[in-house]
N, C-alpha and C positions, 0 to 999 in steps of 0.2 A: 868475388871477381877481382882480378888483378887490375891495376891501373891501365896496363897495356890493353887488356881486353876491353875495358870500359872505353878507352880512347878509340879503339877500332870500331866498337859498336856505334859510338857517336859519329865517327867519320863515315861509316857505312850508310848512315841515314842521310848524310849530306844535307841538302836544302829541305828535306822532309821535316827537319826540326822546326821549320818556320811555318806560319799559317799560309794557307793556299793563297790568300789575298796578296801576301807579300811576294810569293813566288810568281804569281801572275804579273805583279808590278815589276819584278825583276826582269821577267821575260819581255815585257813591253819596253822597258828602258834599254835593255841590251839590243833589242830589235831596232829601236830608233838610232842608237849609236852605230850599229852595223850598217844600216841604210845610209846614214850620213857619211860614213867613211867610204862606202862603195860609190856614193854619188860624187864625193870629192875627187876620186880617181876616175870618174866618168865610166863606171862599169854599167852597161845596160842591164835591165831586169833587176836593179838593186832592190826594188820593192818586193821582189820574190826571194832573192838570194839572202838579203839581210835577215828577215825573219827565220829563214831556214837555218842559217848559221847560229842565230840566237837560240833557236830551239835545241840545236845540238849541244850548245854550251850549257844550257839549263839541264838537259837530259844527262849530260856527262857529270853534272854536279848532283845527280839524283834528285831532280826537282819534282819528279812524279806528277807531271801535268799531262793532259791529253786533250786534243780537240775532238769533240764528238763527231759522229759520221755526218750529221745533217749540215752543220756549218761548212764542213769540207765539201760536201756535195753541192751546196749552194755556191761555194767559191768556184768550183768547176763550172757551174752554170754561168757565173759572171765572166769567166775566161771564154767559154764557148760563145756567149753573146757578144763579147768584144771582138772575137774573130768574125762572127757573123756581120757585125757592123761594118766591116771592111769589104764585104763582098758586094759585087755590083753586076749588072748585066754584062759589062765588058769582061769581067772575070770568068763568068760562065762561058762566054763566047770564046775566051782564050783557051779554056780547058777543052772545049769541043773542037777547036781548030788545031790545037797542038797536042792532042791526046796521045799520039804515038811517042812524042818527045817525053811527056810525063811518065809514061809507062816504062820506057827504056831507062830513064834516069832512076826511077823507083826500083826497077829490077837490079840495076847495078849496085845501088846503095844497099838494098836488102840482101843481095848476094854477098857483098863484102861483110856486112854485119853478121850474117849467118855463119860465114866461115870463121870469123873471129870468135863468135859464141861457141862454135863447135870446138875450137882449139882450147878455149878456157875450160870447157867441160871435160874435154879429153885429157887435159893435163891436170885436172882436179884442182884448178885454182879456185873454182867456185862450185858449190854443190848443185846437183839436179838440173832443173830447167832455169835456175836463177841466172846462169851465165847467158842463156839465150835471151831471156826477157831483159836482162841488163844491157845487152848490146842492141836490142831492137830499136830501130830509129823511128819510132812513132812518137806521139805526144807523151811527154815524160810522165805526167800525172796519170794518163790512161794506161801506160805500161805498168805502173805501180799497182793500179787497181786490177788490171788483168793478171799480173803476176800473182797477186794475193789470191785471186779467184781460182787460179790453176795450181796452187800449192807451192809456189816458189817463195823464197824469203824476200818479202817486199822491202825490208830495210836495206839489204844488200843491192837489190835492184835500184832502190832510190839512190844509194851511194854511187852506183855506176852511172845512172841516168843524170844525176845532178852534178857529178864530177864533170861529165860531158857538157852539161849546160854551162858550168862555170868556165870551162876551157873555151867553149864556143863564144860565150859572151865576152870573155877577156880578149880573145883574138879579134873581135869585131872592130873595136876602135883602132887597132893597129892597121887592119885592112882598109878601114875608112880613111886613115891618114896617109898611108903609103901607096895603097893600091887604087884608091878612089878618092883623090884629094878634094874633089868638088862635092863630096858628100859630107854634109855638116850635121852636127847633133841637132835634133829637132828641139824647138822651144817647148819647155815643160808646160803641160796643160795646167791651168789654174786649178787649185785644189777645190775651190768652192765657186765654180763658174755657174752662171744663171742656168736654171733648168727650163727647157722649152716646153711649155704647155703640158700635155698629157703623155708626151713621149716617155718620160722617165717612169711613171706608174705602169705604162704598158710594158716597158723593158723589165721592170721588176716582176711582172706577171710571167714574162718569158723566162727570166732567170730562175725564179722559184718554182713556177709551174712546170717548166721543162725539166729541171733537175729532179723534181719529185716524180714526174712521169717516168723518167729514165730509171729511177730506183724502183718504182712500183712494177714496171714492166721487166725488171731484171735484165736490162740491156747493159752489157759490159761497157764501163766508162760512160754510161748513159747520162750522168750528170753533166758531162761536157758535150757529148754528141747530140743529144736531143735539143738543147737550146741552140747549138750551132746549126743543126739542120733546119729547125723551124725558123730560127732567126734569119738564116741565109735566104730561105724561101720568101719570107716576108720582106726582107730588105731588097731582094732582086725584083720582086713584083711591085715594090713601092708602097706596100701596105704599112710597113713600120721600119724606121731606121733606128736601131737600138741606140739609146743614149745612156752612157755610163760615166758619171762624174768621176774625177780623179780619186776622190776620197772613198768612193764605193769600190773602185778597182783596187785601191791600196788595201782595203779591208779583205777583199777576196784573195789577193796575192799573199797577204799575211797569214790567212787561214791555211792556205796550201803549204806555205813554208813551215809554219808551226806544226802542221799535221805530220809532215815528213820528219822534220828535225827532232821533235819531241819523242819519236819512236826509237831513236838511237840510244843504246846503252853503252857503258864502258866496255863491255865484252864485245859488242858488235863493232865498236870503234877500234878495239885492239885487233880484232880479226881483219877489219878493213885496212888497218895500218900494215899488217903483215902482207896482205895481197896487193897493197897499193902500187908497188913498182910494176908488177905485171899488168894490173888493171890499167894503170896510167899508160903503159906502153901500148896496150891494145886499143885504148881510147884514142891516143894520138895517131895510131895507125889508121883507125877508122876515119878520124877527122881529116887525115892526109889524103886518104882515098877520095873522100867526098870533096875535099879541096881541089884535087886533080880534076874531078868531074866539073866543078865550078869553073876552073880555069878553061876547060874545054868549051863550056857554054859561053864564056867571055870571048874566047878567040874565034869560035866558029859561028856564033849567033849574035855577037855584039852586045850581049847583056852585060851591064856594068858589074865590076868584080864583086862589090859588096852585096848586090842583089843576088848574084849567082852563088856567092858563099852562103848567104842565109837560106836560100832556096834549097841547096843541097846539103846543108849542115845537118849532122845527126843529133842536134840538140833537142829536137821534138817540135811539133807544130805549135804547142802553147807557148813555149819559151821563145821560139823564133818569132811568134807574133808580138810578144812583149818587147823583144829586142828591136825588131823592125819598126815597131810603133814608136820607139824612143829615138829613132834616127831619121833625119830628113833626107829627102830626095832618093828614097829607096822605092823600087817598084813592088809595093806591098802586095798587089794582086798576084804577081808572078810568084813571089815568095810563098804566099799562103796557098795558091793553087797547087804548087808542087808539093808543099809540105802536107796538105790535106789529102791529096791523092795517095801519098805514101802512108799517111797515118791510117786512112781507111783500109788500104791494102793490108797493112800490118795487123789491124784488128781482125780481119777476116782470115788471113793465112797464119797469123801468129801462133795460135794454140796447136794446130797440127804440125806446124814447122818446128815449134819448140820440142814437141814430143818426138818427132822424127830425128832431129839433130841429137837430142839427149840419148836416144836409144842407140844411135850409131856411134856416139861418143863413148858408149859403154858405161853411162852414168845414170841411166833412168831409174834403175832399181835401187841405186844407192844414194838417192837424193837425201841429203842430210838435214 
């Protein structure tokens, strides 16, 4: 074997040359650095985006690490329970009172995303139903799970979904500063705040039991939806207010970020780089359309601009919850009501809509 071949063989192995313990340590260190950098520049959802970026870095270096399905599932349960902890009787009343508004806004956003997904599939920017799931404005993690279940490339869907998350999260501080100057960054919750009585053990039962039930019952994105649905019901009725310490949420966010990031390969990154300009243009277009709807809500209904932006943003319900929770003086109930109405709608209409759009884009039989 020539020296050149030997060098290429060693290089092709990348971080695989090192023990798994060292690779996991590297992933953890890079994650901490990424989270710290994102927090320095005040990017919301840093606890989610930092580990995802770190996972991509390690995967690109051929680290060959993977998060198993159950930790990822339980992480979704943590996010679902976190969203449920923000629900209240007033939120349910708001949805019942303004259900026409929620449906109209949902239809507008879903129509815009479907049109953009059709264009990406029609112009063969992305294969098969991947373009449709990638532009779907539901919960990002749920869309990835649904995409994989229905045969789309979940890595490219993740690329599109989390590119949108990054852009939505990056624009939030600017909107808070210029468009809603009285909205301040919320005080960071203590990492090891005191746990109140039995509420945390009960919340753990909700997280793990709900996520496991969603998996056993084969509910699409059930790891997120079952804890959310059950937790919301318990919270609204006063039977349980989910308690999720910061360290526990951070672990959940890290698992989600790692699960997505570690699945990227150099090949998929190269492909993503080639289609980035067109995907970026389509993403900004969708964000712009949703932003226009947000401005309309601000002007016609008096909803503050940041709340309207987060409520209509196509970043997904889970990421919107994380971003909104990191900001002060945001109407969290309105944000989550509109986001969850849209997310549930997408979960129901997503599969037939993806098939319909792909067929009419002439790309269904050529899903690559």
